[in-house]
N, C-alpha and C positions, 0 to 999 in steps of 0.2 A: 602748938606743934614745935618741936625742936628742929632747928636747922642751923647751918653755918654758912658763912660767906667766905669764899676763897677766890683766888685768881682763876681765870679761865685757862684751862690747859688744852693741849692739842686734842686730847680725847673728847673734849667738850664742844669742839667745833660743829659737829652735826646738830647738837642741841642749840647752839648759838644761831645757826641758820634757821632752825625751827622758830626760835624766838624773834628773829628778824621778820619772818612771815607773820607771826602773831602780833607784832608791833604795828602792822598796817590796819588802821581803824576802818571797820565796816559798820555803818549804821544799822541798827536793829531792823530786821526784815529785808535787808538787801543781800544779794548774792555775794559770798566771799570771793576774793580774788583767786584766780587760778594760781597754783604754786609755781607755775612757769614765770610769774612775775619776778621771782628771785633771780632769774637769768637776765633781767633788764639791767643794763649797766648802771643806771641811776639808783637802783636798789642794791644790786650785788656789791657795790663799792663799800657798803657798810660792814661787810664780813669777809670779802675775798682777800686772800693773802694776809690773813690775820696774824698778828705778832710782829708787825713791822714797827720801826722806831716811832714812839709816841702813842702806840695803842695801849689803852687801859681797859681791861675787861674783868668783871667779877660775876660769879655765879652763886646762887643760893642753892644748897643741896640739903636733903634730909640727912640724918645720922647714918642712914643706910645707903646714902649716895645718890638718891633719886633727885634729879635736877628739878628745880622749881621755877627758876627765872634767871635772866641775865640782865646786866647793865654794862654798856660799853661806851667808850669815848674815843673818838678818832679824829686826828688832824686831817683836814683836807686842804688842797691848794686852790689858788685862784682859777686855774684852768680845769679843775675837777671838783667843783663845789658840791657839797651835800645840800639837802633841802633846808637845813638850818644854819647854813654857812654865814658867819659874820666876820671871819678873819683867819689868817693862817696861823695865828697864835692862840686860837680859841677852839678847843676840841668840841666835837659835836656828839651829843649823847643819844643813845638808842637804848630803850629799855622795854622789856616785856616779861610777863609772868604767864605760866600755864594757866588756862582758864580756871581750873579748879582750885587754884591757890591765890586768887585775887581777893582783895579786901581783908587780908589777914595781917597787914603790917610788913609784909616781906618787901614790898616796893619801897617803903620808907627806909627799911634797913639797908637795902641795896643803894639807895640814893645817899644816905649818910656815909656809907663805906666808900662810894665813888668820890664824894666831895673830899673826904679825908685823903684819899689816894691822889687825886688831882692836886690838892693843896701841897701835899708832900712832894709831888713832882714839879712844883713851881708854877702851876697854872693859876691864873687869877680869876678866869671866867670860864663858863661852859655854856654852850648853846644847844638848842634842840628845835625840832619842827613838830607841831602837833595839830591835829584837826580840832578846831574849836568846839566841835560837837562831842568830842571825847571828854565829857565832863569830869569823870573820875581822874583821868590823867592830868587835865588842866588844873584841877584842885590840888593834886599832889605837887605838881610843879610850882604852883603859886605858894604853897607852904614852904618851899625851899627857896623862895625869893625870886623865882623866874618872872621876868616882865617881858611883855610883848615889845618887840623892836621892829617888826615888819610882817608882811604877808607875802607868801609865795603860793600862787594858785589857790587851792582850798585850805591851805594850812597857815598857821601863824608861826613865826620864828620868835623864840623866847631866849633870853639870856639871864644868867644868874652869876653872882660873885660866889666863888667856892669857899672863900674864907669868912663867910658871914658868921657873926656871933650867934645869931638866932637859930641856926641849924642845930645847935647843941641841945636845945630844949624840945626838939620835935619828937 
């Protein structure tokens, strides 16, 4: 499939919210979260007021413009931490793909592009929070050098260096 990766634009924000919802792991056989969860301040903080200083967001789209998935990185403060918070100088990653486009290498492409963008913007590390039962996501993150640094509730916090030499071979 042909697709391209570009910065998230204002018109992409509704899809970015959809992907925020998709990023919430639900084990097989369990009821999905209500979409109302996006109103919870601890979740909404990942997308609300998008475009502020330090926000980095990329979207994968088909040649016809159909959105496939997004990856974002956002700085949080001590008094408003995200689930994967490790410091005010470490952006926190959030990524999701539409279900029908998973397993096709798009996530790898988005991750490579985000690492390049973060490195270009002077960031040394990036963090994230992931449910350890989300095996596909954990495997992808480990390929990019993410290592576990803590546990918050039912999720693990992972951190990676964005300037790794190994990411070029992925």
